C-alpha positions as CSV (number, residue, x, y, z in Angstrom):
1,M,-0.1,-0.4,0.2
2,K,3.3,2.0,0.9
3,I,4.5,1.7,-2.8
4,I,1.1,2.7,-4.8
5,R,0.4,5.9,-3.0
6,Y,4.1,6.9,-3.1
7,F,3.9,6.0,-6.5
8,T,0.2,7.8,-6.8
9,I,1.7,10.8,-5.9
10,L,4.8,10.4,-8.1
11,L,2.6,10.9,-11.0
12,F,0.4,13.8,-9.9
13,S,3.8,15.7,-8.3
14,C,6.4,15.1,-11.0
15,L,7.8,18.1,-12.8
16,L,7.6,17.4,-16.7
17,T,11.3,17.3,-17.5
18,Q,11.5,15.5,-20.7
19,V,10.4,16.8,-24.4
20,V,7.1,15.6,-25.6
21,T,7.5,14.3,-29.4
22,G,4.6,13.3,-29.9
23,A,0.6,13.1,-29.2
24,N,-0.1,10.9,-25.9
25,V,-3.8,10.5,-25.8
26,M,-6.0,8.5,-23.1
27,K,-10.0,8.4,-24.3
28,I,-13.0,7.0,-22.9
29,N,-14.9,4.9,-25.9
30,N,-18.3,5.4,-26.6
31,V,-20.4,2.2,-25.8
32,T,-24.7,2.1,-27.1
33,A,-26.4,-0.7,-25.7
34,Q,-30.5,-1.0,-24.2
35,A,-31.0,0.0,-20.6
36,G,-30.2,-1.0,-17.7
37,N,-28.4,-3.1,-19.1
38,V,-23.7,-4.4,-17.8
39,V,-21.4,-2.7,-20.5
40,T,-18.1,-2.5,-21.0
41,I,-16.0,0.8,-20.4
42,E,-12.9,0.8,-22.1
43,V,-9.8,3.5,-21.7
44,E,-7.4,4.2,-24.5
45,I,-4.4,5.2,-24.7
46,T,-2.7,6.6,-28.1
47,N,0.5,7.1,-27.4
48,A,3.2,8.4,-30.0
49,N,6.2,8.0,-27.0
50,P,6.3,5.3,-24.9
51,F,4.7,5.2,-21.0
52,A,5.3,2.8,-18.0
53,G,2.3,4.2,-16.1
54,F,-1.0,5.6,-15.4
55,N,-3.6,6.4,-13.5
56,F,-7.5,8.8,-13.8
57,D,-10.6,9.1,-11.6
58,I,-14.0,8.8,-14.1
59,P,-17.2,10.2,-12.3
60,L,-20.0,7.4,-12.8
61,P,-23.5,8.5,-13.6
62,A,-26.1,8.7,-11.0
63,G,-27.3,4.5,-11.4
64,F,-24.5,3.0,-12.7
65,T,-22.8,0.6,-10.9
66,Y,-19.3,-1.0,-10.6
67,V,-19.4,-5.5,-11.4
68,E,-17.0,-6.5,-8.8
69,G,-13.8,-8.9,-10.6
70,T,-14.7,-6.9,-13.8
71,A,-11.7,-4.5,-14.0
72,T,-9.0,-5.6,-16.6
73,L,-5.4,-4.3,-17.2
74,Y,-4.2,-4.9,-21.3
75,R,-1.0,-3.8,-22.5
76,A,0.9,-4.7,-19.7
77,S,4.4,-6.6,-18.7
78,G,4.6,-6.9,-16.2
79,H,2.4,-4.6,-14.9
80,M,0.2,-4.0,-11.5
81,H,-3.3,-2.0,-11.2
82,S,-5.3,-0.9,-8.3
83,F,-8.8,-0.2,-9.2
84,S,-11.4,0.8,-6.3
85,I,-14.8,2.6,-6.0
86,V,-13.8,5.6,-3.9
87,A,-16.5,9.2,-2.8
88,G,-19.2,9.7,-5.2
89,N,-19.0,7.0,-7.2
90,I,-16.0,7.9,-8.8
91,A,-13.8,5.0,-10.3
92,R,-10.0,5.1,-9.5
93,A,-7.2,3.0,-11.5
94,I,-3.4,3.1,-11.1
95,S,-1.3,1.0,-13.0
96,F,2.8,0.9,-13.0
97,A,5.8,-2.0,-12.2
98,I,8.6,-2.2,-10.0
99,P,11.1,-2.0,-11.3
100,S,9.7,0.8,-14.0
101,T,8.6,-0.5,-17.8
102,N,6.6,0.0,-21.0
103,F,3.7,-1.3,-21.6
104,T,3.3,-2.6,-25.0
105,G,2.4,-1.0,-28.2
106,S,1.4,2.7,-29.4
107,S,-2.7,2.3,-28.8
108,G,-4.9,0.0,-28.0
109,V,-7.4,-0.8,-25.2
110,V,-5.4,0.0,-21.6
111,F,-8.1,-1.1,-18.9
112,S,-11.3,-1.5,-18.9
113,F,-14.0,-2.6,-16.1
114,D,-18.0,-3.6,-16.5
115,V,-21.0,-1.1,-14.9
116,T,-24.7,-1.7,-14.4
117,T,-26.3,0.6,-16.3
118,P,-29.9,2.3,-14.5
119,A,-33.0,1.3,-16.5
120,T,-33.8,4.5,-18.3
121,A,-32.9,5.7,-21.7
122,G,-30.4,8.5,-21.7
123,T,-27.0,10.0,-23.2
124,H,-24.7,10.4,-20.6
125,T,-21.0,11.5,-20.4
126,L,-17.7,9.6,-18.6
127,N,-15.1,12.1,-18.2
128,L,-11.4,11.5,-17.2
129,V,-10.6,13.5,-14.0
130,S,-6.7,14.0,-13.0
131,A,-5.6,11.9,-15.8
132,V,-1.7,10.7,-16.3
133,I,0.2,9.4,-18.0
134,S,3.5,8.3,-17.4
135,D,7.2,7.7,-18.8
136,I,9.4,5.5,-17.4
137,N,11.4,8.4,-15.5
138,G,8.2,9.2,-14.6
139,N,6.9,12.6,-16.3
140,N,3.2,12.8,-17.1
141,I,3.3,13.4,-20.9
142,L,-0.2,13.0,-21.2
143,T,-0.8,14.8,-24.3
144,S,-5.1,15.3,-23.6
145,T,-8.0,13.7,-23.0
146,Q,-11.2,12.7,-24.8
147,S,-15.0,11.8,-23.1
148,G,-16.9,9.3,-23.3
149,T,-20.5,9.1,-24.4
150,I,-22.7,5.7,-23.1
151,V,-25.6,6.2,-25.2
152,L,-29.0,3.9,-23.5
153,E,-32.0,3.1,-25.2
154,D,-35.3,1.7,-24.4
155,V,-35.8,-1.8,-24.8
156,V,-38.7,-2.8,-27.8
157,S,-40.3,-5.4,-26.8
158,E,-41.3,-7.7,-29.3
159,N,-42.2,-11.1,-29.0
160,V,-43.9,-12.5,-32.2
161,M,-45.3,-16.1,-33.4
162,K,-44.7,-17.8,-36.9
163,I,-45.6,-20.8,-38.8
164,N,-42.2,-21.0,-41.1
165,N,-43.2,-21.9,-44.6
166,V,-42.9,-25.3,-46.8
167,T,-42.5,-26.2,-50.1
168,A,-43.0,-30.1,-50.6
169,Q,-44.4,-32.7,-53.1
170,A,-48.9,-33.2,-52.9
171,G,-49.2,-36.4,-50.8
172,D,-46.0,-36.1,-49.0
173,V,-46.0,-35.8,-44.5
174,I,-44.7,-32.4,-44.1
175,T,-43.5,-31.3,-40.7
176,I,-45.3,-27.5,-39.4
177,E,-42.8,-25.8,-37.4
178,I,-43.9,-22.4,-35.2
179,E,-41.3,-20.2,-34.0
180,I,-41.3,-17.8,-31.4
181,T,-38.9,-15.0,-31.6
182,N,-38.8,-12.9,-28.6
183,T,-37.5,-10.0,-26.3
184,N,-39.0,-10.4,-22.8
185,P,-38.6,-13.8,-21.2
186,F,-41.7,-16.4,-21.8
187,A,-42.8,-19.1,-19.2
188,A,-45.8,-20.7,-21.7
189,F,-48.3,-20.5,-24.8
190,N,-50.9,-21.9,-26.7
191,F,-52.8,-21.5,-30.5
192,D,-55.2,-23.2,-32.8
193,I,-54.3,-23.7,-36.4
194,P,-57.1,-24.7,-38.8
195,L,-55.9,-27.0,-40.9
196,P,-56.9,-27.0,-44.4
197,A,-58.5,-30.1,-46.5
198,G,-57.0,-32.7,-47.3
199,F,-54.5,-31.6,-44.2
200,T,-54.2,-34.4,-41.8
201,Y,-52.4,-34.6,-38.3
202,V,-50.4,-37.7,-38.4
203,P,-50.8,-39.3,-34.7
204,G,-47.8,-39.2,-31.8
205,T,-45.1,-36.4,-33.7
206,A,-46.7,-33.5,-32.2
207,T,-42.4,-32.4,-30.2
208,L,-42.2,-29.0,-27.5
209,Y,-38.7,-27.5,-28.1
210,R,-37.2,-25.1,-26.4
211,A,-38.5,-26.4,-22.7
212,S,-37.2,-26.3,-19.5
213,G,-39.5,-28.8,-17.8
214,H,-42.8,-27.9,-19.4
215,T,-45.2,-29.9,-20.8
216,H,-47.6,-29.6,-23.4
217,S,-51.6,-30.9,-24.7
218,F,-51.7,-31.2,-28.1
219,N,-55.4,-32.1,-29.9
220,I,-57.1,-31.8,-33.5
221,L,-60.4,-30.5,-32.1
222,E,-63.5,-30.6,-34.4
223,G,-63.3,-28.9,-38.0
224,N,-59.7,-30.3,-38.1
225,V,-58.2,-27.5,-36.0
226,A,-54.9,-28.0,-34.5
227,R,-55.3,-26.5,-31.0
228,A,-51.2,-26.7,-28.9
229,I,-50.4,-25.7,-25.2
230,S,-47.0,-25.4,-23.2
231,F,-46.8,-25.0,-19.3
232,A,-44.7,-26.0,-16.4
233,I,-45.6,-26.3,-12.5
234,P,-44.0,-24.6,-10.8
235,S,-44.0,-21.4,-13.7
236,T,-40.2,-21.2,-15.6
237,N,-39.2,-19.6,-18.6
238,F,-38.8,-21.4,-21.7
239,T,-34.9,-20.8,-22.8
240,G,-33.5,-18.8,-25.7
241,S,-34.8,-15.9,-27.6
242,S,-35.5,-17.1,-30.7
243,G,-36.2,-20.4,-32.6
244,V,-38.9,-23.2,-32.8
245,V,-40.6,-23.6,-29.5
246,F,-43.4,-26.2,-31.5
247,S,-43.9,-29.1,-34.4
248,F,-45.9,-31.2,-35.7
249,D,-46.1,-33.6,-39.0
250,V,-49.0,-33.8,-41.4
251,T,-50.1,-35.6,-44.7
252,T,-51.0,-33.7,-47.5
253,P,-53.3,-33.9,-50.2
254,G,-52.2,-35.6,-53.2
255,T,-52.9,-32.2,-55.3
256,A,-50.5,-29.3,-56.0
257,G,-51.7,-25.8,-54.7
258,T,-50.6,-23.6,-52.2
259,H,-52.2,-23.2,-48.8
260,T,-52.2,-20.3,-46.0
261,L,-51.9,-21.6,-42.3
262,N,-52.6,-18.6,-39.8
263,L,-52.9,-18.6,-36.1
264,V,-55.3,-17.9,-33.9
265,S,-56.0,-17.6,-30.5
266,A,-52.1,-17.4,-29.9
267,V,-50.7,-17.0,-26.4
268,I,-47.5,-16.3,-25.5
269,S,-47.9,-15.4,-21.7
270,D,-44.9,-14.2,-19.3
271,I,-44.4,-15.9,-15.7
272,N,-47.0,-14.1,-14.4
273,G,-49.3,-15.2,-16.5
274,N,-49.8,-12.5,-19.0
275,N,-50.1,-12.5,-22.9
276,I,-46.8,-10.8,-24.2
277,L,-47.4,-11.4,-27.4
278,T,-46.9,-8.6,-29.9
279,S,-47.5,-9.9,-33.7
280,T,-48.2,-13.3,-35.5
281,Q,-47.7,-14.6,-38.9
282,S,-49.2,-16.8,-40.8
283,G,-47.5,-19.5,-43.0
284,T,-47.6,-20.9,-46.8
285,I,-47.7,-24.4,-48.0
286,I,-46.8,-24.7,-51.4
287,L,-47.6,-28.9,-52.7
288,E,-46.2,-29.3,-56.0
289,D,-46.7,-31.5,-58.9
290,I,-45.7,-35.4,-58.7
291,P,-43.6,-35.9,-61.6
292,S,-45.2,-38.7,-64.1
293,G,-43.4,-41.4,-65.7
294,N,-39.3,-42.2,-64.5
295,V,-38.1,-39.4,-63.2
296,M,-34.0,-38.8,-62.1
297,K,-34.5,-35.9,-59.5
298,I,-32.3,-34.2,-57.0
299,S,-33.0,-32.9,-54.1
300,D,-33.1,-28.7,-53.5
301,I,-30.3,-27.8,-50.1
302,I,-29.9,-24.9,-47.9
303,A,-27.4,-24.8,-46.0
304,T,-24.5,-22.2,-44.7
305,G,-21.8,-21.4,-46.2
306,G,-18.5,-23.7,-46.2
307,T,-19.9,-26.7,-44.7
308,V,-20.8,-30.0,-45.5
309,I,-23.8,-30.8,-47.0
310,T,-25.3,-34.3,-48.1
311,V,-27.1,-34.7,-52.1
312,E,-29.7,-37.2,-52.0
313,L,-31.2,-38.4,-55.6
314,E,-34.0,-40.1,-55.8
315,I,-35.7,-42.1,-58.7
316,L,-39.3,-42.0,-59.1
317,N,-41.0,-44.8,-60.9
318,S,-43.7,-45.8,-62.4
319,D,-42.0,-48.9,-63.5
320,P,-40.0,-51.1,-62.1
321,F,-35.6,-51.0,-63.1
322,A,-33.2,-52.7,-62.5
323,A,-29.9,-49.9,-62.7
324,F,-28.4,-46.2,-63.1
325,N,-26.6,-44.3,-64.4
326,L,-25.5,-40.6,-64.4
327,D,-23.5,-37.8,-64.4
328,I,-23.7,-34.5,-62.1
329,P,-21.4,-31.8,-62.4
330,L,-20.2,-30.2,-59.4
331,P,-20.4,-26.1,-59.5
332,P,-16.3,-24.9,-59.0
333,G,-15.5,-24.4,-54.6
334,F,-17.9,-28.7,-54.5
335,S,-15.6,-31.4,-53.7
336,Y,-16.7,-35.0,-52.9
337,V,-16.0,-35.9,-49.2
338,S,-14.6,-39.6,-49.6
339,G,-16.4,-42.5,-49.1
340,T,-19.8,-40.9,-48.3
341,A,-21.6,-42.3,-50.9
342,T,-24.4,-44.2,-50.5
343,L,-26.5,-47.1,-52.3
344,F,-30.4,-47.7,-51.1
345,R,-33.6,-49.3,-52.4
346,A,-31.0,-52.2,-53.3
347,N,-31.8,-55.9,-53.7
348,G,-28.3,-57.0,-54.6
349,H,-26.9,-54.0,-56.4
350,T,-23.7,-52.3,-56.6
351,L,-22.4,-48.9,-56.4
352,S,-19.5,-47.5,-58.7
353,F,-19.4,-43.7,-57.1
354,S,-16.2,-41.6,-58.9
355,I,-15.0,-37.8,-59.5
356,I,-13.8,-37.8,-62.9
357,A,-12.7,-35.3,-64.7
358,G,-14.1,-31.7,-64.4
359,N,-15.2,-31.9,-61.4
360,V,-18.1,-34.6,-62.3
361,A,-19.4,-36.9,-60.3
362,R,-20.3,-40.0,-61.9
363,A,-22.6,-43.2,-60.5
364,I,-23.3,-46.1,-61.8
365,S,-25.4,-49.2,-60.3
366,F,-26.2,-52.9,-61.3
367,A,-26.8,-56.1,-60.4
368,I,-25.3,-59.4,-61.5
369,P,-27.6,-61.3,-62.2
370,T,-29.9,-58.5,-63.2
371,T,-33.1,-57.7,-60.7
372,N,-34.8,-55.1,-59.6
373,Y,-34.5,-52.7,-57.0
374,Q,-37.4,-51.6,-54.4
375,G,-40.2,-49.2,-54.6
376,S,-41.9,-46.6,-56.3
377,S,-40.5,-43.5,-55.1
378,G,-37.7,-42.6,-52.6
379,V,-34.1,-42.1,-52.2
380,I,-31.4,-44.3,-54.5
381,L,-28.0,-42.5,-54.4
382,S,-27.1,-40.0,-51.7
383,F,-22.8,-38.5,-50.8
384,Q,-21.5,-35.3,-48.9
385,L,-19.8,-32.8,-50.5
386,N,-18.0,-30.0,-49.1
387,T,-19.5,-26.2,-50.2
388,P,-17.4,-22.9,-50.3
389,A,-18.0,-20.1,-48.0
390,V,-19.3,-18.1,-50.6
391,A,-23.9,-17.8,-50.6
392,G,-25.2,-17.9,-53.4
393,S,-27.4,-20.3,-55.6
394,Y,-25.8,-23.2,-56.9
395,S,-27.3,-25.7,-60.0
396,L,-26.4,-29.2,-59.7
397,P,-27.8,-30.6,-63.0
398,I,-28.3,-34.2,-64.0
399,V,-26.3,-35.3,-67.4
400,S,-26.6,-38.3,-69.5
401,G,-29.0,-40.2,-66.9
402,V,-30.2,-43.3,-67.4
403,I,-32.9,-45.7,-65.9
404,S,-33.0,-49.1,-67.3
405,D,-35.1,-52.6,-66.7
406,S,-33.9,-55.9,-66.6
407,N,-33.8,-55.8,-70.1
408,G,-31.3,-52.6,-70.1
409,N,-33.7,-50.6,-71.8
410,N,-33.7,-47.1,-70.8
411,I,-37.0,-45.8,-69.4
412,I,-35.9,-42.2,-68.2
413,T,-38.9,-40.2,-68.7
414,G,-37.4,-36.8,-67.0
415,T,-34.7,-35.4,-64.8
416,I,-34.9,-32.5,-62.3
417,P,-31.5,-30.6,-61.0
418,G,-31.5,-29.5,-57.6
419,T,-30.4,-26.2,-56.3
420,V,-27.9,-25.9,-53.7
421,T,-28.6,-22.5,-51.7
422,L,-25.8,-21.4,-49.2
423,Q,-26.0,-18.7,-47.0
424,A,-23.4,-16.8,-45.2
425,P,-23.0,-18.4,-42.0
426,P,-24.3,-16.1,-38.9
427,T,-22.9,-13.3,-37.1
428,G,-24.4,-14.6,-34.0
429,F,-25.6,-17.2,-32.4
430,S,-27.1,-19.2,-29.5
431,L,-25.9,-22.4,-27.8
432,Q,-28.8,-24.8,-26.6
433,V,-26.1,-28.6,-25.2
434,Q,-27.1,-30.9,-23.2
435,V,-24.6,-33.7,-21.1
436,I,-24.6,-35.5,-18.0
437,L,-21.8,-35.5,-15.7
438,E,-21.5,-38.9,-14.5
439,G,-20.4,-38.0,-10.5
440,A,-24.1,-36.2,-10.6
441,Y,-26.8,-38.7,-12.7
442,T,-28.7,-39.7,-10.3
443,S,-30.2,-43.3,-12.2
444,G,-34.6,-43.5,-12.3
445,G,-34.4,-39.5,-10.1
446,P,-37.5,-36.1,-11.1
447,N,-34.1,-34.9,-12.9
448,L,-30.9,-36.2,-14.5
449,M,-28.6,-34.8,-12.2
450,H,-28.3,-34.0,-8.3
451,T,-27.8,-30.5,-7.0
452,I,-26.2,-31.0,-3.7
453,L,-23.5,-28.8,-4.0
454,R,-25.9,-25.4,-4.9
455,D,-28.3,-26.6,-2.4
456,N,-25.5,-26.7,0.0
457,A,-24.0,-24.0,-1.1
458,L,-21.3,-24.9,-2.1
459,V,-21.1,-23.7,-5.7
460,P,-19.3,-20.7,-5.7
461,L,-20.3,-17.0,-7.6
462,A,-17.5,-16.3,-9.5
463,Q,-16.3,-19.2,-12.6
464,P,-13.9,-22.0,-10.9
465,Y,-11.9,-22.8,-13.9
466,N,-9.2,-20.0,-13.3
467,P,-7.3,-21.9,-10.0
468,S,-3.5,-21.3,-8.3
469,L,-1.1,-23.2,-10.5
470,P,0.1,-25.7,-10.0
471,Y,-3.2,-27.1,-10.0
472,F,-2.5,-30.5,-8.2
473,G,0.4,-31.1,-9.8
474,N,-0.4,-29.5,-12.9
475,N,0.5,-27.2,-14.5
476,S,-1.5,-26.9,-17.5
477,P,-5.7,-28.2,-16.1
478,L,-6.7,-28.0,-20.1
479,W,-9.8,-26.1,-19.0
480,Y,-7.3,-23.1,-17.4
481,Y,-9.9,-20.3,-17.7
482,T,-9.4,-16.7,-17.2
483,G,-12.8,-15.2,-18.1
484,S,-15.2,-12.7,-15.2
485,E,-18.5,-14.8,-15.4
486,S,-19.8,-14.4,-11.7
487,V,-23.3,-14.5,-10.3
488,A,-24.8,-12.7,-7.1
489,S,-26.2,-16.0,-6.5
490,V,-26.4,-19.4,-7.6
491,P,-30.2,-20.3,-9.8
492,A,-32.2,-23.8,-8.0
493,G,-31.5,-26.2,-10.3
494,V,-27.9,-26.0,-10.7
495,V,-25.1,-28.5,-10.9
496,D,-21.8,-27.0,-11.0
497,W,-19.7,-24.7,-13.5
498,V,-19.0,-26.1,-16.6
499,L,-16.6,-24.8,-19.6
500,V,-18.2,-24.5,-22.6
501,E,-15.5,-24.4,-25.6
502,L,-16.3,-23.6,-29.5
503,R,-14.6,-25.0,-32.8
504,D,-15.0,-23.9,-36.3
505,A,-13.5,-27.1,-38.7
506,S,-14.0,-28.5,-41.2
507,S,-14.2,-32.2,-40.2
508,P,-13.7,-33.5,-36.5
509,A,-10.4,-35.1,-36.5
510,Q,-9.6,-31.5,-37.6
511,A,-11.3,-29.4,-34.9
512,L,-8.0,-29.2,-32.5
513,P,-6.7,-26.5,-30.0
514,A,-6.3,-24.1,-32.8
515,T,-9.5,-23.5,-34.5
516,V,-11.1,-22.6,-30.7
517,I,-12.6,-19.5,-32.0
518,A,-14.6,-19.0,-28.5
519,R,-14.3,-20.4,-24.5
520,K,-17.1,-19.7,-21.9
521,A,-17.6,-20.5,-18.7
522,A,-21.9,-21.6,-17.7
523,F,-24.0,-23.6,-15.5
524,L,-25.2,-27.3,-16.0
525,H,-28.5,-27.6,-14.9
526,N,-30.1,-30.9,-13.1
527,D,-31.9,-31.0,-16.3
528,G,-28.8,-31.5,-18.4
529,F,-29.1,-28.0,-20.2
530,I,-26.2,-25.5,-20.3
531,R,-27.3,-22.1,-19.8
532,D,-25.5,-19.1,-19.6
533,I,-25.3,-17.7,-15.9
534,S,-28.4,-15.1,-17.3
535,G,-30.2,-18.2,-16.9
536,G,-30.9,-18.6,-20.8
537,M,-29.0,-20.7,-23.7
538,L,-25.4,-19.4,-23.8
539,S,-25.5,-16.5,-26.9
540,F,-22.0,-15.8,-29.3
541,D,-21.7,-12.9,-31.5
542,L,-19.4,-14.5,-34.1
543,T,-19.1,-16.3,-37.9
544,V,-18.4,-19.5,-38.3
545,Q,-16.8,-20.9,-41.2
546,N,-16.8,-23.8,-41.6
547,N,-18.8,-26.7,-38.9
548,L,-19.4,-26.1,-35.3
549,Y,-17.9,-28.2,-32.9
550,V,-18.3,-27.9,-28.5
551,V,-16.3,-28.9,-26.0
552,V,-17.4,-29.5,-22.7
553,Y,-15.4,-29.3,-19.8
554,H,-15.8,-30.2,-16.2
555,R,-13.5,-29.6,-12.8
556,N,-13.1,-33.1,-12.1
557,H,-14.7,-35.2,-15.4
558,L,-13.4,-36.0,-18.8
559,A,-14.2,-32.9,-21.5
560,V,-16.3,-34.4,-24.8
561,M,-16.6,-32.7,-27.8
562,S,-19.3,-33.1,-30.1
563,S,-19.3,-36.0,-33.0
564,G,-20.2,-33.9,-35.9
565,G,-20.9,-30.7,-37.0
566,L,-23.7,-29.0,-34.4
567,P,-26.9,-28.4,-37.3
568,L,-28.0,-25.5,-36.6
569,A,-31.7,-24.2,-37.2
570,G,-33.8,-20.8,-36.3
571,G,-29.8,-18.9,-35.2
572,V,-29.3,-22.0,-32.6
573,Y,-26.4,-24.8,-33.0
574,S,-27.9,-27.4,-31.1
575,W,-26.3,-30.8,-29.9
576,N,-27.0,-33.5,-27.2
577,F,-24.1,-36.1,-26.0
578,T,-26.8,-38.3,-23.7
579,Q,-28.2,-39.7,-27.0
580,S,-26.1,-42.5,-27.7
581,L,-22.1,-42.8,-26.9
582,G,-21.6,-42.0,-30.4
583,K,-22.0,-38.2,-29.9
584,A,-19.4,-38.0,-28.4
585,F,-16.1,-37.9,-31.1
586,T,-13.2,-41.1,-30.3
587,K,-9.9,-40.8,-31.6
588,T,-8.3,-44.1,-29.8
589,M,-9.8,-47.3,-28.4
590,D,-10.1,-46.9,-25.0
591,R,-8.6,-50.6,-22.5
592,S,-11.7,-52.1,-23.3
593,G,-11.3,-52.0,-27.3
594,Y,-14.6,-49.6,-27.3
595,L,-14.5,-46.6,-28.8
596,Q,-16.1,-44.4,-26.4
597,G,-15.8,-40.5,-25.6
598,Q,-18.4,-41.0,-23.0
599,K,-19.7,-43.4,-20.3
600,N,-22.5,-45.3,-20.8
601,L,-24.2,-44.5,-17.8
602,G,-27.6,-47.8,-18.4
603,G,-30.6,-46.6,-19.4
604,G,-30.1,-45.6,-22.5
605,V,-28.4,-42.2,-21.1
606,F,-24.4,-41.5,-21.4
607,G,-22.4,-39.0,-19.6
608,M,-19.0,-37.7,-18.5
609,F,-15.7,-40.1,-16.9
610,G,-16.1,-38.8,-13.5
611,G,-12.9,-39.6,-12.3
612,D,-9.8,-36.7,-13.2
613,G,-8.6,-34.5,-10.4
614,D,-5.8,-32.9,-12.0
615,G,-7.5,-32.1,-14.8
616,N,-5.1,-33.6,-17.1
617,G,-7.5,-35.1,-18.9
618,Q,-6.5,-38.8,-17.8
619,I,-8.1,-40.5,-15.4
620,Q,-4.8,-41.8,-13.8
621,T,-3.3,-42.9,-9.7
622,Q,-2.4,-39.4,-10.1
623,D,-5.7,-38.7,-9.1
624,K,-6.0,-41.2,-6.8
625,N,-2.8,-40.1,-4.9
626,E,-2.6,-36.4,-5.7
627,V,-6.4,-35.5,-5.2
628,W,-8.7,-37.9,-3.9
629,N,-5.6,-39.0,-0.7
630,A,-4.9,-35.1,-0.5
631,E,-8.9,-34.2,0.5
632,S,-9.7,-37.8,1.6
633,G,-12.1,-37.3,4.7
634,L,-12.6,-33.6,3.3
635,S,-16.8,-31.6,2.9
636,G,-16.9,-28.6,0.6
637,Y,-16.3,-28.2,-2.6
638,R,-13.7,-30.7,-3.7
639,A,-11.1,-32.0,-6.2
640,G,-11.4,-35.0,-5.4
641,D,-15.6,-35.4,-4.3
642,F,-16.6,-37.5,-7.5
643,D,-19.6,-38.7,-6.6
644,M,-20.0,-34.1,-6.1
645,N,-21.7,-34.6,-3.1
646,S,-19.8,-32.2,-0.9
647,Q,-18.1,-35.3,0.8
648,V,-14.9,-37.0,-0.4
649,Q,-15.3,-40.4,0.9
650,T,-14.2,-44.1,-0.6
651,Q,-17.0,-44.3,-2.8
652,D,-15.3,-41.8,-4.6
653,K,-12.2,-43.9,-4.9
654,N,-14.4,-46.9,-5.2
655,N,-17.6,-46.7,-7.2
656,I,-15.8,-43.6,-9.8
657,W,-12.2,-43.4,-9.5
658,N,-11.0,-46.9,-9.7
659,V,-13.6,-48.1,-12.8
660,N,-12.8,-45.7,-14.6
661,S,-8.9,-45.5,-14.5
662,G,-7.0,-46.0,-17.8
663,V,-9.5,-44.0,-19.7
664,A,-8.3,-40.6,-21.7
665,S,-10.1,-37.8,-22.6
666,Q,-10.9,-37.9,-26.4
667,V,-10.8,-34.6,-27.4
668,P,-8.3,-34.2,-29.3
């Protein structure tokens, strides 16, 4: 404290003894945000001369409150900082190094901190007071300061329910999707949709999304009206701010035409039962004619540029057929994914698939002896393509298409080319991930996992993935992370903190650490969903160039990575690790000879292996000796508490560590 006081006096009282040869400016960056949000105040220094220390005061306007633990220093080279709120709601920052050394660079942010803002819209000015930029000799070389402006905008509520459009062949089964885009949290909804004549609900297909303990009722009323109602007891909010909330399938009439689906008596309710719906949008169903004869068709595709797509070739045949062949010229930037060509409807048939000169995909299929394919419609061939990252519309034509009968006659009557529509990668998206920790898993219970740590007030308020190093002898835990996520209180239903990592790569094997584009600490809830500390879905302001892979870390379980690129729907990337072993990527065999990126917990449930106490990605003897032994008999928030019941006991060693010993994380 004496050092800081001395350095402050030195900064404020020093005489300018050096010639300043250029501008050394301290400024506060402007911010525009919604009123009531947390904003980050950034202080930037643009310096013509090297500088070794700085200090400033910023009087905070009424209603602005510092968020504890968010003060961050940048461009430092062994520098320390002091940050405090002094009398009058004044933010004071001081930074220097002993021995004195210069900050790096000639421009950029040097300091930031977060503040909560008042809920009222308005414009606020932040001024720099008593600002100093010091050179290595203690001279003040500051030439000017620039104030910052905080513009707080009104929150505009918009809670819209819409029916998504569908284009299909007449007579097909289609999925009707109802989407809610919500500014405000919502806890329930209901709607009626009068179905046009000839549309028939497919029993058992009604599905609820974005739920958090919600139930639903779906019925077909008199007049062929589809009615859906969804709510939760006790009342709780749905997840996210956009995306499909409900879907159901219907069979369509066999006649081509355009049909409108309207939302009637629609309601979006908040947690207090108020209807917060602001508007509805009808959906259009376009049913196209079914071509007659023997037609070869490539299905249309809509995807994100730079991702892998699956091309499907259909044969709609009035007559039996025994063989087919065709060429498909691939557009520039499209390339075949080796080994993905797959034959369907076969009856002893073989397939030859190759890429010939000019980037042309060639497929030939037949049987010896000659025999007919099965069925009169449906996909006959599929294969995958890498796509370019450039948005646009690309044609997949069928060239030299042949459908042969059992006598070798070409009976094809027409071809329908396919269109690939590549959309620009989203610049922002939400993430919905479901995962289970073996240690907290409760078989047969009302929830997937227990919340003993939270219920005993042991889950820390700040994310725990930045411990002092070495961590039980490990200088670099795989999950080490210095983010500032924290809460005032841990919500009900929380199991523990987890660390979510996003990787952008063309395949899972290439999703290496160098492809990481984001990391964020979040809460794992007892229903298996990972949620932001605010309670909603995780959100990221990023652009995905290839495929998106998600890695989930936990402080004493082995990390898992998605085995495939996450599908994107309605601005939400989603993945459910709990559904099968194959949902977790694997790169090597475990000691049992099985490919396992996660563990079979029984009853069709799969989760992360427990027992990695030191976070090195392996369950080894040192996890027992250096972690469990060291903490055995202790209680609290402990690395050796593998079953997460707040006690480090023999059962942690016997039931989890011993069973899993020798297993390693499969995250590349």
